[in-house]
N, C-alpha and C positions, 0 to 999 in steps of 0.2 A: 818500679811502682809506684813511686810518686808523682812521677813526670804525667803518667797515664791519670792519676786523680786530678793532678793540678789542671789539667786539659780540660775534667769535666767540670770543676769549678770555674773555669774560666767561662767556660760553654753555660754554665748555671748559676750565676750568682746568687751565693748565701750567707746567712747572718749565722751565726753561732754565740750562744750565750754562754760567758764563764760565770760561775757562781760565787766564785773568791777574786773579785777583780783586785784586792789590796795584796795579795802575794806575790814575791816578786818573780815566781816562776811563771806564773800567767801574764805579769806584763811584760816579761821579757818576750814570751810567747806572741802576746798580742801585737808588740813593735816590731816582732820579723813579720807578721802577715799584715802588717798594716803597709809595711816597705815593700812586701812582694806584692799586694794587690789582687789577690785573686780570689779574697776569703774576709768579711768582714765581722771581726771582733765586737762583740757587747758585754761590758762590763759591769757585774753587778758590785753595789757598795757604797759607801759614803762617798761623794763629789771628792771632797778636800782628802781625804785620806787614800784614795786611788789615785790620786796626781803627786800626793806629798811622797807617794811611796816610789810613783813611777819616776819622780823626779830624784830623789835618792839613788836607783839603780840607774840614770841614766837611759830611760827609757822614754822615746817619741809616742804618746798616746794622742798626740793633739789631734782633735776631730773626733775621734772614737767616741761612741755614746758611752757614756756613765751613769746606769741607771740604781738610785737609790731607793728602797722600799719606802722609807719614811718620807719621801716627797715626791713619790712616781705621782703623775697626775691623773693614773688611770686606775687607781688603786680603787675605787668603788666600784666601776664594772668588774675588776678581776676580783673581788670579794664575792660580790654578787653570783658570778660565775662560777666561784669553788664551790659555792655553798650548793649551788644546782648541781654540781658535778659529786658532792660530796654526799646528796640524798638523805641526810638526815643523820650522818653519821659523826658529822661537825658541824657546830652550830655556826653563827657569823663570829662570833667572838673568837674562837676557835681559828677559823679559816682566817680572821684578821691577824692571830697571832701566828700563826704559822707563815704567814705569807710577808710577815716580818722578817723571815729569815731568807738567804741567797737561794737555798735548795730549792724551796718552794716556791717564790717568787718567780724564779730564773725558769723553772717547769712552769711557770702557768704564762709566763713570755709567748714557750712554746707554742703551748695549747691555743692561745690566742692570737697565733698567727704572727706576733711581733718578731719573730727568729726560728730559723728551721731547723735549730739543733741545740744540743745542750753538753757541756763539758764539764763534770766538777769534779769535786774526791780529791783535790789537793789538799785540803784541810777536812773535810767532809770524810766519815765513812763510807762504804760502797753502801751499806742500808740506808744512809740518809741521804743517798743520792738513786738508789734504787725506790725507793719507798714512795717520794713524791710521784716518781714516774708511773708506778704501778695507779696510784689512786686517782691522776690525773689525764695524760697521756694514756693510759690503759693501753690493752692488747691488742691487736692488728684485729680483725673480722675474720672469725674462724680458728683465731689462736686463742688456747688455754692459758699457756705459759709463758715466759721470759727466759731465755737461754743464754748463754754466751760463747763466742768463740774466740781464740788466740790465730791471729795473723801472723804464720812462722816465716822468717824471709834468710834466706841462706846467700849470702854474693859468693859468683866466682870470682877465681883469682886472675881469671884469660879476661875478665870483664863483659863475659857472656851474661844473658838475661838470668835475676838471679831464681833460684828456686823459691817457691810462694807454697806453702800449705795452710791449711785449716784443722784446727786441733780443739774439738768441743764435748761436752760441756767441760771447762776445766774451773770454773769459777763461782758458778750458781745456783745448781740445783745438786742437792746433796746424793738424794738415793731417786732418781727420775723414774719415773715408770715409763713402760713401752709407748704409753702416748707422748710424756713430754719429750722422750728420745726420737721418735719421730718427727714431732715437730721441729725437734732441733737438729735434726739433719737437714731436713727441705730448709730451714733457714740459713744452713751453714753455708749448704750450696747456691743460694742467693746472696748471701754476702761475698763467697770468693769469687765471685761471678767479674763482681766491683774492681777487683784488682787483676782483671784480664785472664783468669785461669780458667779452664772449660773441666767443669766438677766432677770427680770421680770419688765417690762416698763410699767409704767402709764403712760397716755397722761391726767395731771392734768384740773377740770374746777371747776366751781361752780356748774355744772350739773353732773350728772350720768346718760349715756344714756337716755338723751331726759327728765329727768326730770326738767331741765331749759332750756330757749331757749334764742337765741339773737346772734349776729355775730362774740361774742368770743368765745361762746359756737361751733357755725358752724366751726371755725377756727378750734379748736381741733380734731373735729370731721375727718376733712377733711386729717389734720397731721398726725392723725390715720391711716386714708387710704393709704396715700402715704408713711408712712413709711413700712405698710404691704406690699405694693406692691413691696417697693424696698428691704424690707428681710423679706422675709415671713416664714423665717425659726424661727425667732423671736418669742417671745412671750411678745406681746404689745398690749394694750388693753386700750379706751378711748371714750368716755370723761369719766373720773372718777372725783369724790370728793374724796378727801384727805381722807378721812375718810372710804369712800369704798376701798380705793387703799390698806389701811392697816390694817383695821379691818375685820377678818375672819365672827365675827357677821352682822357688816354691811352688809357687802359684799353677805352675802347667803340672805339678804334681798334685796338688791338693784339688784344686778346681780349675781343671783347664779350659772349662766352659763360661768362666766370669769376663764379663767385659771392664771391671772393676779392679779384679784381684793382681796383684802384681805391678799396676802402675796408680794406684788410688793416690789421692791429694789431697784428701780431704776426712779424717779420723773422726770416728763417733765413738766418745768411750760411754761404758755401760754406768759409770758412777764418778763423782767428784774426785775421790781419790786416784782412780786410776787415771784420769784426765789432767790433773792436776800434778802428778809425778810425772806424767807421760811427756806432757811441753816442758816441763822444767829439765828433763834428760834432755831432750833434742836441745834446749835452749843452753845446757851448761857443757854435756859432752857432744852435742851434733854441728856446734857453731851457728846453731838459728839465734836470729833477732825475733823476740816475740814483742808482738803489739796488740795491745790489748787487756782485758778483755772488753771485747766489744760487743753490745747486748744485742739481742734480736728477739723479734716477736713485737715489740714496742711500734703504736703508730706514726712514732716517730724518734729521730736518732737522739739517745741519750745514752753519754757513755762517763763510764766510771775511771778517774785517774788514780792510782797509788799514791798515798801519800807521800812515799818517797820519794816520786817523780822527779826529775828534772825539767828544766826549761824545754830541752829537743826531746821529749818524751811528751810535754804539753803540744809543742808545735806538730809533730808526726801525728797524735792522736785529733787532734782538731783538725786536719786535714783528713785523717780516715773519715770521723764522725760527718762532716760536712757532705761528703762525697755519699755518702750514705742517704741523703735527705732527697 
């Protein structure tokens, strides 16, 4: 999977901003990325602090850009642009104060074209990574919401190609509307394509094609309709129970005419409860590695790390994030 993404990055050189340049996990990942040469890290932080932390950890970051909000030469232009973007919601001093922090500063670097993507959250909360993205990068034309997808990967002992699935939304929208679920489905299909997967999207429910009733079923039926209306070229079907989505035997019994049932590889959950529980069951009992959450619907790739992440997770999420640019 990562070999494919690396080839994409070799063909399309990308810069990725790390908002917490002093963090040892970020520095280790940046050291590896510099050595590998297919992706250019940009570190945000005090130059001496970042270099000192890198030296203490034995990480080679020589030659990498380290940008300090306190000394950044383009700060005045950045402040002016942010005031314009916030349109009266933040005055000049408020924008200047925000840009002194790595999360806002890094996001504006992406907005102003100084980098293609951003990865944060090693020390910032999810809200502190997502909020600047919503305020400054904003959603794509036609999109009204941001969602997330986890890329689930299970290796095979025989060395054959790994199994790759998408599960969404497991991290952002707590009780999404039918419209938000539909957007998430279309975005998730687009994201999974980056990994070489032909998406077959199942809109999950406790009902399959009318076997159950209720407003939650109605929501997934409507979400399916809206998703197909927005992207008729995609294979999307619902509402489907999970067994009908993954088991060809069950699919033949419950919905034999479906082109998705029995072979789904992208699973869209009705709410964050189901989604978060579902992906963690796949991770802990199904032997899948979980990469993400990958944020979707923004004008540029901005992704959030877990504060408990390790350097390997930073490295892999950097590759995924940049490949989406």
